[in-house]
N, C-alpha and C positions, 0 to 999 in steps of 0.2 A: 097544521103548521107547528114545527118543532119550537120548543122553548129555547131562546138564545142562550148560549153559554156565557155566564157572567163571571166565571172564576178568574182569579188573578192570572197573570201571564205565566208561562211555564217556568221561567227562572224564579219567580216569587214562590211558586208552589214547591219547587225543589228545595229552596231555602227553608220554607216553612216545615217541610217534612224532616229536614235535617235537625231542626230544633226539637221537633216533637219526638223524634226517635230517641233523643237523649233522655226523655222522660220515661221511656220503657226499657232502657238499657241499664241494668244494675251496674255493670262494669263502668259504663260512662259516668254515671252519677258518682260512683265511688272515686273515680279518678278526678273529677272536677270538684267534688265536695259540695256542701251547701245544696242538698237536693231540693229543699223548699224554694230556694231562689232560682234554681234551674227551671222550676215550673213558672215562677213569676216572669222570668226572662222570656220563656216561650210564649206566654200569654201576651206580653207586650208586643212581641213581634207579630203575632196573629193580628192584633189590633192595628199595628202599623200597616201591614199588608192590606187589610180591609180598607183603611182610609186612603192609602195610595191608589188602590184599585178604583175606589169611588171617585177620586179626583180625576182619574183618567177615563172615567166611564161616561155613561149616557146621562143627559140632563132630564131625569125623570124622578118624580117624587118617591116612587116605590123601588128605585134602582138599588139603593142600599139594602132594602129588605130582601129582595130577590137574591142579591149577591150573598148575603149572610145565610139564607136558606140553602143555597147550593153549596157554599163552602162548608156549612154544618154537615150536610149529607156526605160530602167528600171525606171530611175528617172523622166522622162517626164510623164510616165503613172501615177506616184504617185503625182507629184508636179507641173506639167505644163511645159510651154515653156522655163523657165529660165535655162534649163539643156540641151540645144542643144549641139552638138559636139564641136562647136567653143568655147563655154563657158568652157567646160571640158578641152580643151587644155589650156585655160588660167589658170584654177585651178591647173592643173598639173605644169605649169611653176611657179605659185605662190609658191607652195611647194618647188620646186627646187631652187627658189630665196631666200626663207626663210626657210631653212631646220633646224628647231629647234632641236638641239641635245638633246637626252635623253627625248624627250616629250613622256610621257606614254599615252596609250589609255585612253580616258575619263578624263585626267587631264588637264582641260582647264586653270587652274591657271597659269601653266608654259607658255603657249602660250600667255596669257595676260601679263605676265611679260616681254616677249620678244618683242612682237609687241606692237603697240600703239593703244589703244582702242578708241582714239579720231578721228582716221582716218576712212574713209569709203572705200568701195570696189573700188570706182572710184580712190581714192588716190593710193591704192595698185596696181591697173592696170597700173598707170603711173610709179610707182616705179619699177615694174617688168622689165621695158624696160632698166633700168640702169645696165650695166654689171659689173662695178666696185663696189665691195661689200662695201668698205669704203665710197664711194660717195653715194651709195644707203642708207646706214644707216645715213649719214649726213642729207639727205633730209627727211628721216623717222622721225627723232627726231625733227628737226627744224620745219617741217610742223605741228607736233603735238603741240610743245611748243608755236609756234607763231600763231597757229590756222589759217593756210593758207587754203584757198579754193583749190579745185583741179585745178582750172584755174590758181591761183597764183603759185601753185607748178609746173605746166606744164611750165608756162612762165619763172620761175626762172631756171628750168633745161635747157631750150633752150638758156637762156642767160649766161650759164656757171657760175652760181652763186657760186657753190661749189669751182670752181677753183679760182675765184676772192677773196672769203672770207676765205675759209678754207686753201687754199694753197698760197694766196697772189699773184695770177698770174699777176695782174696789175703791182705790184711793181717789180716782177721778170722780166717781159718783159721790163719795163723801164730801169732796170739795164743792161739787156742783149738784145740789139736790134737785134742781130744775132741769137737769140735762135732758131727761126723757122728753120734755116738752119741746126741745129744740131739734130733736131728731127729724130729719126731713121725711116728707111723705114718701118720696121715692125709696129711701133707705128702708123704711118700714115695709113698704110693698115688696122689695127684694127679699127681705128677711122672711116674710110670710110665704112667698113663692118657694124659697129654698126649703123651708120646713115642710111644705106640702109635697114638694118633689121628693124629699127623702122618705116621707111617709108612704107614698105610692110605690117607690122603688123597693121598699121592704115587703111589699105584698106580691104574691105570685102573679106572674103574667105580664108585669110591667117592665118595659125597657126604655131607657132614655135615648132619644134621637138627637135632640138639640135643646140646650137650656133656653135660648132666646127665640127659637123658631123663626129665625131670619130667612131660612131657605124657602119658606112657603110662598107659593104664587098668590099672595093676597095683597090687595092694594092698601088696605087700612086695617087697623085693629087686629093685628096678628096675635096669636095666643102667647101667653107668658112662657109656656113650656110645651114642647112637642114630645109625645111618647109614642111607642108602638106597643100594642097589646098583642102578644103572640098567641094567646089562647083565642082571642076574637079575630085575629088576623086583620086588625084595623089600626090606622093611625088615629091618635086621639090628641086633640089640642085642648089645653087647659088655660082658662082665663080666671084670674082672681080679681073680682070686681063686684059692685053692687048688682043685685038681681032686680032688673026692671024690664018692662016690655021693650024699651028702646035697645037695651044691651042684648037681650035675647034675640031680637030681630036682626041686629047687626051681626051677631055671631052666626046665625043661620045663613045670612047672605054670604059671609066669608067662607062658610063650609061649602056653599054652592059653587063659589068661585074656585075653590080647591078641588072639588069633585070634578068639575068640567075640565080642569087641567089634567087630572090623573086618568080619566076615562077607564075606571076600574069596574069590576063586577059590583052590582048593587049590594051584595051581601058583604062587601068590603069597603063601602063608602066611609069616609072619615067621620068621626064623632067629635062633639064639643062638650066639655064639662065646664060649668060656671060655678065658682066657689065664692060664696058671699062672706061678709065679715064675721058671721057666726059659724063659718066652715060647713054650712049646708051646701050640698052639691046638686046642681040641676043639670040633667042630661039634655043636650040640644042637638037636633038633627036638622039637616036641610030638607027642603020640601020633597025631594025625590028619594030620600032614604027610607027603605022599608022599616016598619016598627021592629024593635028588637024583641026577641023572645024572652020569656022569664029567665031561663038559664043564662042568657047573655046579659040581661040587666043585673043579675045577681053577682056578676063578676066586676061590676062597677060600684064605686062607693056612693053612698047617699049622705055621708057625713065624714069629715076629715078632722 
């Protein structure tokens, strides 16, 4: 039985190749100027076409993964190694982080009005990791206006520059010494999840599928984040919670529900990772998942 073709429709592929040909045409880049942003623009359109195709596609948990794999093969044949699956996952997330409303096909001017042409793809890779939209746009415009290098941008994000400058966090903390005690449990949990997510995405093999994992066919206790590990060829759900027998059993049952919905090969059954308050990581499988080999386990963290 032949594998179904999941590539975007022909019109989308023609449009996609038009953008990518610009990246390999010296004359075209010279004419347009801003060669770094030409690359950013093309990557955003790849992400858009992936998302649009997913939305029109089949209702299967692995549909997006198969689409990206086939599109990666198509683009790699024409343009080389820069379009492996891990990069396409990044392009997809780029579009989801900057979903420019009313951007019409082929109208690059609106994209250039919304994004900052002074920034490179490396800058945007860093910005994608910021979950708060207001914070992300603060760094977007300041990095462009102040001509920050990507290293400077990364350092300022880690130092909470946005909260110090834009929100006056230092003054606020000085006036309210007990503020940390009033931070809600949910806010603290979201902050931990975001930090763990960034840590994993900085490691080889990890790609973000969805921040809240709301797409999964689980009735309760869905993971905080859903990843795809392209070296293992598996979806991985991550839960941030206390490690106890009840929680472990609940996650195992949720993985079983997910597995039965996907009907995939046993070597590609989804995995669960449970991270406790000390950032120790516990691997959880459902009852039908074969044990992982040592090389496979070595690609998963034991401490975050």
